N, C-alpha and C positions, 0 to 999 in steps of 0.2 A: 737816303739809301733806298733804292727801288727793291721791292719784294713782289714776287709773283707767286700766287697760291692757286694751284689747280684743284679741281674737285670734279666728281661725276664719273670716275672710272669704276670698273667692276667687272663682273662676270656676266656674259650675255650669250645667248645661243646664236648660232649662225643664222643669218637672215634678219636678226634683230637690230635694234637701234640703241644708241646711247648719246647723251649730250654732255660734253665736257665744258667746264667753265674755268676761267682764269681771271682772278681779281688782282689788279695791280695797285700797289700802294707806294707812297713815297714820291720823290720829286722827279717824275719822268716828264719830259717835255710833251706838250700836247701833239706836236708833229712827230709821230712815231710810227714805226712799223711793228705790228704784233703778229704772232703766228704760232703754229703748232709744229713740232717735230716729233718723231717717234724713233724708238730703238727697240728692235726685236732681239731676242736672245741670240748671241753670236753674230750679230750684224752691226753695221755702223749706223749711227744716228742719221736719219733722213728727214728732209723737209716734207711736211704734209700739206700745209696751206699757210698763206700769209694774207694780211689785210692792212692797208694803209689807213691812216687816220681819216682820209677822205672816202674810204670804203672800196677802194680798188682791191680786187682779190686775185690770188694766184694759187693754183692747185698742182700737186703732183699728179701725173697721169694715172697712177694707180687708184686714186680716190675721186677723180673727176666724175661727176654725175651721181656720186653716192654721199659725199661729205659736203657740208656747207659751213663756211666760216663767217662769223658776223661779230660785230662789236657794238658796245654801248659806251660811247665816249663819256657820257655824264657819269657813268658808274665805273669807268676805267676797267671795263671787263670785256673779255673776248670769249667767244663761244665756238664750239665745234660740234655741229650736229652730224652724227655718223649714222648712216642708214645702210641697209643691206650688208651688214658686217659679215666677214668671213674669217677663217682661221689665220689668213695672212695679215690681218689687221691686229693680231695679238702683239702687244708691245707696251712699253712704258711711253706714255705721251707727255711731252714736255712743252710747256708754254714758254714763249720767248718774246722779248721786246727789244727793239733797238732804236736808238736816236743819237744823232751827232756822233756816230762812230762807236758808240758804247753798246755792248750787248748784255742783256740780262736773261737769266734762266730761272725757271721754277724748278722744284725738286722732282716733279713728275708724278703721274698717276697711272696706275696699271690698268690696262684693258685686256681682258682675256675673252676670246671668242671660242666657245666650245662647239664642236661639230656633231 
């Protein structure tokens, strides 16, 4: 069974930075897509960024140029470096992984940006 555990959330001032980490454990195929989603209060969950096992990335327009997704395949870990944070980035951030049509979710980590 695959488990995804996020860490690194917290409270940060507007303009600041945070780095989220997500460690995957269990039997997930090496050819997988990992990514980050977020859900703000009263809003639907939305895609933030994804990265393939080969390193190809995709970003939501709202975070392009501010967030960077990366991964360490040897550690089965994906990261999200978030810079120039603003209040609209406040949300619960979820790690996700998919392979062979199966989707896995982490439990989420809260990021709060204070103005």
